[in-house]
C-alpha positions as a Markdown table, in Angstrom:
| # | Residue | x | y | z |
|---|---|---|---|---|
| 1 | Unk | -8.5 | -12.8 | -4.8 |
| 2 | Unk | -9.0 | -11.8 | -8.8 |
| 3 | Unk | -5.9 | -10.7 | -10.0 |
| 4 | Unk | -7.4 | -8.6 | -12.5 |
| 5 | Unk | -8.8 | -5.8 | -10.3 |
| 6 | Unk | -11.2 | -4.8 | -12.9 |
| 7 | Unk | -13.8 | -7.4 | -12.5 |
| 8 | Unk | -14.7 | -8.4 | -15.3 |
| 9 | Unk | -16.5 | -11.4 | -16.0 |
| 10 | Unk | -13.7 | -12.7 | -18.5 |
| 11 | Unk | -11.0 | -12.6 | -15.6 |
| 12 | Unk | -13.3 | -14.8 | -13.1 |
| 13 | Unk | -13.5 | -18.5 | -12.4 |
| 14 | Unk | -16.8 | -19.0 | -14.2 |
| 15 | Unk | -16.7 | -18.2 | -17.8 |
| 16 | Unk | -20.3 | -17.4 | -19.7 |
| 17 | Unk | -20.9 | -20.2 | -22.6 |
| 18 | Unk | -18.9 | -19.5 | -25.7 |
| 19 | Unk | -22.7 | -18.8 | -27.4 |
| 20 | Unk | -23.7 | -16.0 | -25.3 |
| 21 | Unk | -20.0 | -14.6 | -24.9 |
| 22 | Unk | -17.7 | -11.9 | -26.7 |
| 23 | Unk | -14.6 | -10.9 | -26.4 |
| 24 | Unk | -14.0 | -7.8 | -24.2 |
| 25 | Unk | -12.0 | -5.0 | -25.8 |
| 26 | Unk | -10.0 | -2.2 | -24.9 |
| 27 | Unk | -12.8 | 0.3 | -23.9 |
| 28 | Unk | -12.5 | 4.3 | -23.6 |
| 29 | Unk | -12.9 | 3.7 | -20.0 |
| 30 | Unk | -9.8 | 0.9 | -19.8 |
| 31 | Unk | -7.9 | 3.6 | -21.9 |
| 32 | Unk | -8.6 | 6.4 | -19.8 |
| 33 | Unk | -7.4 | 3.6 | -16.4 |
| 34 | Unk | -4.3 | 3.0 | -18.5 |
| 35 | Unk | -3.6 | 6.6 | -18.6 |
| 36 | Unk | -4.2 | 7.6 | -15.0 |
| 37 | Unk | -2.2 | 4.6 | -14.0 |
| 38 | Unk | 0.9 | 5.3 | -16.1 |
| 39 | Unk | 0.6 | 9.2 | -14.7 |
| 40 | Unk | 0.5 | 7.3 | -11.1 |
| 41 | Unk | 3.6 | 4.7 | -12.0 |
| 42 | Unk | 5.5 | 7.9 | -12.9 |
| 43 | Unk | 5.1 | 10.0 | -9.4 |
| 44 | Unk | 5.0 | 6.7 | -7.4 |
| 45 | Unk | 8.1 | 5.3 | -9.0 |
| 46 | Unk | 10.0 | 9.1 | -8.5 |
| 47 | Unk | 8.9 | 9.6 | -4.7 |
| 48 | Unk | 9.1 | 6.3 | -3.5 |
| 49 | Unk | 12.8 | 5.8 | -4.8 |
| 50 | Unk | 13.6 | 9.5 | -3.7 |
| 51 | Unk | 12.3 | 8.5 | 0.0 |
| 52 | Unk | 14.2 | 5.0 | 0.1 |
| 53 | Unk | 17.4 | 7.0 | -1.3 |
| 54 | Unk | 16.6 | 10.1 | 1.4 |
| 55 | Unk | 16.2 | 7.6 | 4.6 |
| 56 | Unk | 19.3 | 5.3 | 3.5 |
| 57 | Unk | 21.8 | 7.6 | 2.3 |
| 58 | Unk | 20.6 | 11.0 | 2.7 |
| 59 | Unk | 19.7 | 13.3 | 5.8 |
| 60 | Unk | 16.6 | 10.5 | 6.4 |
| 61 | Unk | 19.4 | 8.5 | 8.2 |
| 62 | Unk | 18.6 | 10.9 | 11.0 |
| 63 | Unk | 15.7 | 9.2 | 11.6 |
| 64 | Unk | 15.4 | 7.5 | 14.9 |
| 65 | Unk | 17.2 | 3.8 | 14.0 |
| 66 | Unk | 14.0 | 1.7 | 14.9 |
| 67 | Unk | 11.7 | 3.7 | 12.7 |
| 68 | Unk | 14.3 | 3.7 | 9.7 |
| 69 | Unk | 13.1 | 0.0 | 8.8 |
| 70 | Unk | 9.8 | 1.0 | 9.0 |
| 71 | Unk | 9.8 | 3.7 | 6.7 |
| 72 | Unk | 12.3 | 1.6 | 4.1 |
| 73 | Unk | 9.8 | -1.4 | 4.3 |
| 74 | Unk | 7.0 | 1.0 | 3.4 |
| 75 | Unk | 9.0 | 2.7 | 0.3 |
| 76 | Unk | 9.6 | -1.2 | -0.6 |
| 77 | Unk | 6.0 | -2.4 | -0.3 |
| 78 | Unk | 4.8 | 0.6 | -2.2 |
| 79 | Unk | 7.6 | 0.3 | -4.6 |
| 80 | Unk | 6.3 | -3.3 | -5.4 |
| 81 | Unk | 2.8 | -2.1 | -5.8 |
| 82 | Unk | 4.2 | 0.5 | -8.3 |
| 83 | Unk | 6.9 | -1.6 | -10.5 |
| 84 | Unk | 4.5 | -4.9 | -10.2 |
| 85 | Unk | 0.3 | -4.1 | -9.8 |
| 86 | Unk | 0.6 | -0.8 | -11.9 |
| 87 | Unk | 2.5 | -2.3 | -14.9 |
| 88 | Unk | 0.8 | -5.2 | -14.7 |
| 89 | Unk | -2.4 | -3.7 | -14.7 |
| 90 | Unk | -1.6 | -1.4 | -17.8 |
| 91 | Unk | -0.5 | -4.1 | -19.7 |
| 92 | Unk | -3.2 | -6.4 | -19.2 |
| 93 | Unk | -6.0 | -3.8 | -20.0 |
| 94 | Unk | -4.1 | -2.9 | -23.2 |
| 95 | Unk | -3.8 | -6.4 | -24.6 |
| 96 | Unk | -7.2 | -7.2 | -23.3 |
| 97 | Unk | -6.5 | -11.1 | -22.8 |
| 98 | Unk | -3.2 | -12.6 | -21.6 |
| 99 | Unk | 0.1 | -13.5 | -23.5 |
| 100 | Unk | 2.5 | -14.3 | -20.9 |
| 101 | Unk | 2.1 | -18.0 | -20.6 |
| 102 | Unk | 0.8 | -20.5 | -17.8 |
| 103 | Unk | 4.1 | -19.7 | -16.0 |
| 104 | Unk | 4.1 | -15.7 | -15.8 |
| 105 | Unk | 0.2 | -15.9 | -15.4 |
| 106 | Unk | 1.0 | -17.8 | -11.7 |
| 107 | Unk | 4.0 | -15.9 | -11.0 |
| 108 | Unk | 2.6 | -12.2 | -12.0 |
| 109 | Unk | -0.8 | -12.8 | -9.7 |
| 110 | Unk | 1.2 | -14.2 | -6.7 |
| 111 | Unk | 3.5 | -11.0 | -6.7 |
| 112 | Unk | 0.7 | -8.8 | -7.2 |
| 113 | Unk | -1.0 | -10.0 | -4.1 |
| 114 | Unk | 2.0 | -10.4 | -2.4 |
| 115 | Unk | 2.8 | -6.7 | -2.7 |
| 116 | Unk | -0.9 | -5.4 | -1.7 |
| 117 | Unk | -0.6 | -7.7 | 1.4 |
| 118 | Unk | 2.7 | -6.4 | 2.5 |
| 119 | Unk | 1.7 | -3.3 | 2.5 |
| 120 | Unk | -1.4 | -3.6 | 4.5 |
| 121 | Unk | 0.8 | -5.7 | 6.8 |
| 122 | Unk | 3.7 | -3.0 | 7.2 |
| 123 | Unk | 1.1 | -0.6 | 8.0 |
| 124 | Unk | 0.1 | -3.0 | 10.9 |
| 125 | Unk | 3.8 | -2.9 | 12.3 |
| 126 | Unk | 4.0 | 1.0 | 12.1 |
| 127 | Unk | 0.7 | 1.2 | 14.0 |
| 128 | Unk | 1.8 | -1.3 | 16.5 |
| 129 | Unk | 5.2 | 0.3 | 17.2 |
| 130 | Unk | 3.5 | 3.9 | 17.6 |
| 131 | Unk | 0.9 | 1.8 | 20.2 |
| 132 | Unk | 4.1 | 0.7 | 22.0 |
| 133 | Unk | 5.9 | 4.4 | 21.6 |
| 134 | Unk | 2.9 | 5.8 | 23.6 |
| 135 | Unk | 2.1 | 3.4 | 26.0 |
| 136 | Unk | 5.1 | 2.1 | 26.9 |
| 137 | Unk | 7.9 | 4.3 | 26.3 |
| 138 | Unk | 10.2 | 2.6 | 28.5 |
| 139 | Unk | 10.2 | -0.4 | 26.1 |
| 140 | Unk | 11.8 | 2.0 | 23.7 |
| 141 | Unk | 15.3 | 0.0 | 24.0 |
| 142 | Unk | 13.6 | -2.9 | 22.5 |
| 143 | Unk | 12.1 | -1.1 | 19.6 |
| 144 | Unk | 14.6 | -1.9 | 17.1 |
| 145 | Unk | 14.2 | -5.8 | 17.7 |
| 146 | Unk | 10.9 | -5.9 | 18.5 |
| 147 | Unk | 10.1 | -3.9 | 14.9 |
| 148 | Unk | 12.9 | -6.2 | 13.0 |
| 149 | Unk | 10.8 | -9.2 | 14.0 |
| 150 | Unk | 7.6 | -7.8 | 13.2 |
| 151 | Unk | 8.8 | -6.7 | 9.7 |
| 152 | Unk | 10.1 | -10.3 | 9.0 |
| 153 | Unk | 6.8 | -11.9 | 10.0 |
| 154 | Unk | 5.1 | -9.4 | 8.1 |
| 155 | Unk | 6.8 | -10.2 | 5.1 |
| 156 | Unk | 6.6 | -13.8 | 5.5 |
| 157 | Unk | 2.9 | -13.7 | 6.3 |
| 158 | Unk | 2.4 | -12.1 | 3.0 |
| 159 | Unk | 4.3 | -14.9 | 1.3 |
| 160 | Unk | 2.4 | -17.3 | 2.8 |
| 161 | Unk | -1.3 | -15.9 | 2.2 |
| 162 | Unk | -0.4 | -14.9 | -1.4 |
| 163 | Unk | 1.1 | -18.5 | -2.3 |
| 164 | Unk | -2.6 | -20.1 | -3.3 |
| 165 | Unk | -2.3 | -17.8 | -6.5 |
| 166 | Unk | 0.4 | -19.8 | -8.0 |
| 167 | Unk | -2.0 | -23.0 | -7.7 |
| 168 | Unk | -5.6 | -21.4 | -8.7 |
| 169 | Unk | -4.3 | -19.4 | -11.6 |
| 170 | Unk | -4.2 | -20.9 | -15.2 |
| 171 | Unk | -4.2 | -19.5 | -18.8 |
| 172 | Unk | -7.6 | -20.9 | -20.2 |
| 173 | Unk | -8.6 | -20.6 | -23.8 |
| 174 | Unk | -12.2 | -19.5 | -24.8 |
| 175 | Unk | -13.9 | -22.0 | -27.4 |
| 176 | Unk | -14.7 | -20.9 | -30.8 |
| 177 | Unk | -12.6 | -17.9 | -29.9 |
| 178 | Unk | -9.2 | -16.9 | -30.6 |
| 179 | Unk | -8.9 | -15.5 | -27.2 |
| 180 | Unk | -6.4 | -16.7 | -23.8 |
| 181 | Unk | -7.0 | -15.6 | -20.3 |
| 182 | Unk | -5.4 | -15.7 | -16.9 |
| 183 | Unk | -8.4 | -16.8 | -14.9 |
| 184 | Unk | -9.2 | -19.2 | -11.8 |
| 185 | Unk | -11.6 | -21.2 | -14.1 |
| 186 | Unk | -11.9 | -24.9 | -13.0 |
| 187 | Unk | -10.0 | -24.4 | -9.7 |
| 188 | Unk | -13.2 | -23.9 | -7.3 |
| 189 | Unk | -15.9 | -26.6 | -7.6 |
| 190 | Unk | -18.5 | -24.4 | -6.6 |
| 191 | Unk | -19.3 | -20.9 | -6.4 |
| 192 | Unk | -19.2 | -20.3 | -2.5 |
| 193 | Unk | -15.7 | -21.8 | -2.7 |
| 194 | Unk | -14.6 | -19.1 | -4.7 |
| 195 | Unk | -16.4 | -16.3 | -2.7 |
| 196 | Unk | -14.7 | -17.9 | 0.7 |
| 197 | Unk | -11.3 | -17.8 | -1.2 |
| 198 | Unk | -12.1 | -13.9 | -1.6 |
| 199 | Unk | -13.7 | -12.9 | 1.4 |
| 200 | Unk | -10.5 | -14.7 | 3.4 |
| 201 | Unk | -8.4 | -12.5 | 1.3 |
| 202 | Unk | -10.5 | -9.6 | 2.0 |
| 203 | Unk | -10.1 | -10.0 | 5.7 |
| 204 | Unk | -6.5 | -10.4 | 5.6 |
| 205 | Unk | -6.2 | -7.4 | 3.1 |
| 206 | Unk | -8.5 | -4.7 | 4.4 |
| 207 | Unk | -10.4 | -6.3 | 7.7 |
| 208 | Unk | -8.0 | -7.6 | 10.0 |
| 209 | Unk | -5.4 | -4.5 | 9.2 |
| 210 | Unk | -8.1 | -2.1 | 9.5 |
| 211 | Unk | -8.8 | -3.6 | 12.9 |
| 212 | Unk | -5.5 | -3.8 | 14.6 |
| 213 | Unk | -4.9 | -0.2 | 13.0 |
| 214 | Unk | -8.1 | 1.2 | 15.1 |
| 215 | Unk | -7.6 | -0.4 | 18.2 |
| 216 | Unk | -3.6 | 0.7 | 18.3 |
| 217 | Unk | -4.5 | 3.9 | 17.4 |
| 218 | Unk | -7.9 | 4.3 | 19.6 |
| 219 | Unk | -6.0 | 3.2 | 22.8 |
| 220 | Unk | -3.2 | 6.4 | 22.1 |
| 221 | Unk | -6.1 | 8.5 | 22.0 |
| 222 | Unk | -7.5 | 7.6 | 24.8 |
| 223 | Unk | -3.8 | 7.3 | 26.5 |
| 224 | Unk | -3.4 | 10.9 | 25.0 |
| 225 | Unk | -6.5 | 12.5 | 26.5 |
| 226 | Unk | -6.0 | 10.6 | 30.0 |
| 227 | Unk | -2.7 | 12.7 | 30.0 |
| 228 | Unk | -4.2 | 15.6 | 29.0 |
| 229 | Unk | -7.2 | 15.1 | 32.0 |
| 230 | Unk | -4.4 | 14.4 | 34.6 |
| 231 | Unk | -2.5 | 17.4 | 33.7 |
| 232 | Unk | -5.8 | 19.7 | 33.8 |
| 233 | Unk | -6.6 | 18.1 | 37.7 |
| 234 | Unk | -2.6 | 19.0 | 38.7 |
| 235 | Unk | -3.5 | 22.8 | 37.7 |
| 236 | Unk | -0.3 | 22.5 | 35.2 |
| 237 | Unk | 0.1 | 24.8 | 32.6 |
| 238 | Unk | 1.1 | 22.4 | 29.8 |
| 239 | Unk | -0.6 | 20.5 | 27.5 |
| 240 | Unk | -0.9 | 17.2 | 26.7 |
| 241 | Unk | 1.0 | 17.0 | 23.6 |
| 242 | Unk | 4.0 | 18.3 | 26.0 |
| 243 | Unk | 3.4 | 14.9 | 28.4 |
| 244 | Unk | 4.5 | 13.0 | 25.2 |
| 245 | Unk | 8.2 | 14.5 | 23.0 |
| 246 | Unk | 7.2 | 16.9 | 20.1 |
| 247 | Unk | 9.3 | 14.2 | 18.0 |
| 248 | Unk | 7.2 | 11.1 | 19.1 |
| 249 | Unk | 3.8 | 13.3 | 18.6 |
| 250 | Unk | 4.8 | 14.2 | 15.0 |
| 251 | Unk | 5.8 | 10.9 | 14.2 |
| 252 | Unk | 2.2 | 9.6 | 15.5 |
| 253 | Unk | 0.3 | 12.2 | 13.8 |
| 254 | Unk | 2.1 | 11.4 | 10.1 |
| 255 | Unk | 1.1 | 7.7 | 10.6 |
| 256 | Unk | -2.2 | 8.3 | 11.5 |
| 257 | Unk | -2.5 | 10.2 | 8.3 |
| 258 | Unk | -0.5 | 7.8 | 6.4 |
| 259 | Unk | -3.3 | 4.9 | 7.8 |
| 260 | Unk | -6.3 | 7.1 | 6.7 |
| 261 | Unk | -5.1 | 7.5 | 3.3 |
| 262 | Unk | -5.1 | 3.5 | 3.0 |
| 263 | Unk | -8.5 | 3.2 | 4.2 |
| 264 | Unk | -9.7 | 6.0 | 2.1 |
| 265 | Unk | -8.1 | 4.8 | -0.9 |
| 266 | Unk | -9.1 | 1.2 | -0.6 |
| 267 | Unk | -12.4 | 1.0 | 1.1 |
| 268 | Unk | -14.8 | 2.0 | -2.1 |
| 269 | Unk | -12.7 | -0.7 | -4.0 |
| 270 | Unk | -13.2 | -3.4 | -1.5 |
| 271 | Unk | -16.8 | -2.6 | -1.1 |
| 272 | Unk | -17.4 | -3.1 | -4.7 |
| 273 | Unk | -15.7 | -6.7 | -4.5 |
| 274 | Unk | -17.8 | -7.5 | -1.8 |
| 275 | Unk | -20.9 | -6.5 | -3.7 |
| 276 | Unk | -19.7 | -8.5 | -6.8 |
| 277 | Unk | -18.8 | -11.4 | -5.3 |
| 278 | Unk | -22.0 | -11.9 | -3.8 |
| 279 | Unk | -24.1 | -10.4 | -6.7 |
| 280 | Unk | -22.0 | -11.0 | -9.8 |
| 281 | Unk | -25.1 | -9.5 | -11.9 |
| 282 | Unk | -23.9 | -5.9 | -10.3 |
| 283 | Unk | -21.9 | -5.8 | -13.5 |
| 284 | Unk | -25.0 | -5.3 | -15.7 |
| 285 | Unk | -26.2 | -2.3 | -13.1 |
| 286 | Unk | -22.8 | -0.4 | -12.7 |
| 287 | Unk | -21.3 | 1.7 | -15.4 |
| 288 | Unk | -17.7 | 0.2 | -16.7 |
| 289 | Unk | -15.7 | 3.5 | -15.4 |
| 290 | Unk | -17.0 | 2.9 | -11.9 |
| 291 | Unk | -14.4 | -0.2 | -11.7 |
| 292 | Unk | -11.8 | 1.3 | -13.6 |
| 293 | Unk | -11.9 | 4.6 | -11.2 |
| 294 | Unk | -12.1 | 2.6 | -7.8 |
| 295 | Unk | -9.1 | 0.5 | -8.5 |
| 296 | Unk | -6.9 | 3.9 | -10.0 |
| 297 | Unk | -8.3 | 5.7 | -6.5 |
| 298 | Unk | -6.9 | 2.9 | -4.7 |
| 299 | Unk | -3.5 | 2.6 | -6.0 |
| 300 | Unk | -3.3 | 6.7 | -5.6 |
| 301 | Unk | -2.6 | 5.3 | -1.8 |
| 302 | Unk | 0.8 | 4.5 | -3.3 |
| 303 | Unk | 1.5 | 8.0 | -4.1 |
| 304 | Unk | 0.1 | 9.4 | -0.9 |
| 305 | Unk | 2.6 | 7.8 | 1.7 |
| 306 | Unk | 5.8 | 9.7 | 0.3 |
| 307 | Unk | 4.1 | 12.8 | -0.2 |
| 308 | Unk | 2.9 | 12.8 | 3.7 |
| 309 | Unk | 6.0 | 11.7 | 4.8 |
| 310 | Unk | 7.2 | 14.5 | 2.8 |
| 311 | Unk | 5.1 | 16.9 | 4.9 |
| 312 | Unk | 6.2 | 15.8 | 8.0 |
| 313 | Unk | 9.5 | 15.6 | 7.4 |
| 314 | Unk | 11.8 | 18.4 | 6.6 |
| 315 | Unk | 15.1 | 16.1 | 6.2 |
| 316 | Unk | 13.4 | 14.5 | 3.0 |
| 317 | Unk | 12.1 | 18.1 | 1.7 |
| 318 | Unk | 16.1 | 19.2 | 1.9 |
| 319 | Unk | 17.1 | 16.1 | 0.4 |
| 320 | Unk | 14.7 | 16.8 | -2.6 |
| 321 | Unk | 15.5 | 20.3 | -2.7 |
| 322 | Unk | 19.2 | 19.8 | -3.0 |
| 323 | Unk | 18.9 | 16.9 | -5.8 |
| 324 | Unk | 16.7 | 19.7 | -8.1 |
| 325 | Unk | 19.8 | 21.9 | -7.4 |
| 326 | Unk | 22.4 | 19.4 | -8.0 |
| 327 | Unk | 20.6 | 18.2 | -11.3 |
| 328 | Unk | 19.4 | 21.7 | -12.5 |
| 329 | Unk | 23.1 | 23.0 | -12.0 |
| 330 | Unk | 25.2 | 20.2 | -13.5 |
| 331 | Unk | 22.4 | 17.6 | -14.9 |
| 332 | Unk | 24.4 | 14.8 | -13.1 |
| 333 | Unk | 21.9 | 11.7 | -11.6 |
| 334 | Unk | 21.2 | 11.8 | -8.0 |
| 335 | Unk | 23.9 | 12.0 | -5.6 |
| 336 | Unk | 23.5 | 12.3 | -2.1 |
| 337 | Unk | 26.1 | 12.9 | 0.5 |
| 338 | Unk | 25.7 | 10.4 | 3.3 |
| 339 | Unk | 25.3 | 13.2 | 6.2 |
| 340 | Unk | 25.1 | 16.5 | 5.7 |
| 341 | Unk | 27.8 | 18.7 | 6.6 |
| 342 | Unk | 26.1 | 21.7 | 8.4 |
| 343 | Unk | 22.8 | 21.2 | 10.9 |
| 344 | Unk | 21.0 | 23.9 | 10.0 |
| 345 | Unk | 17.9 | 25.2 | 11.8 |
| 346 | Unk | 15.9 | 23.3 | 9.3 |
| 347 | Unk | 17.4 | 20.0 | 10.5 |
| 348 | Unk | 16.9 | 21.1 | 14.0 |
| 349 | Unk | 13.3 | 20.9 | 13.6 |
| 350 | Unk | 13.3 | 17.2 | 12.4 |
| 351 | Unk | 14.9 | 15.1 | 15.7 |
| 352 | Unk | 14.6 | 11.3 | 15.8 |
| 353 | Unk | 11.7 | 10.4 | 17.3 |
| 354 | Unk | 11.6 | 7.6 | 19.8 |
């Protein structure tokens, strides 16, 4: 998968001949992309770090033990996207060409794909956990061990899938121009080889996670509908959600919205990528700002996860409010007590979900 996700021709494996090629510049569209990405970086860094601190040290520790590693892993994956993908994208658009040398070219291209892959796979693990919680509630005793194994597998698979980046990316200097770029030039003998490689990562980054998550939540909705139908047949005056613990339903709604935000944010960008892989001439018919806009919109997903979690988790909102009060009163850095001294009504409304 091409690492410079702006989809410029200068960063693909087949560069045009030097006589027809002019070095790209830091255009207004690229400047707008840098400004937007910088704002997303600041918000994503603060919100995801706050989420990680809340779950590990604050009131968020009241979350069920098998759910904490999932939320912490999701926050860590978002932080990898924040501190690797976004700064790399900003710096690369500002400098236009590559100044980091061959070793850094390979390493950062690997870390970028690794971060994106991990983020997608952790959403799959969360979906599988919700599937087990709703359809097999009696297996909740094994949930912690099962989730730990799935998370380990997600991180290992992400590293393996991203490892080819260490071999196919290299620095190439343009002929007759003082211009160096980090590209896959010379790594693929045929155009279709590169297309197949990109399609493989499209399948692992988007298609497979989307299919697994869709299957999980479809089965969950079918089960909820079945329980609701059985309730109506037995003439019991209770809703389908009463058949499932409220805390579990609350967590289910939160994870569904998190998955939907992933789909909404990244689908346009991946569709643009498919169009480019099969019809490279599309660069001549689509405005440059479209490529920049869709990538920035995809990065918005990193900011959505902590916001969605905060909307469904009073403990996280309480930690943020307490942090703001402490900083306004003393001007000191964030310092959360391991657990709150008093359990008010707000915290009783945020029970651990099995």
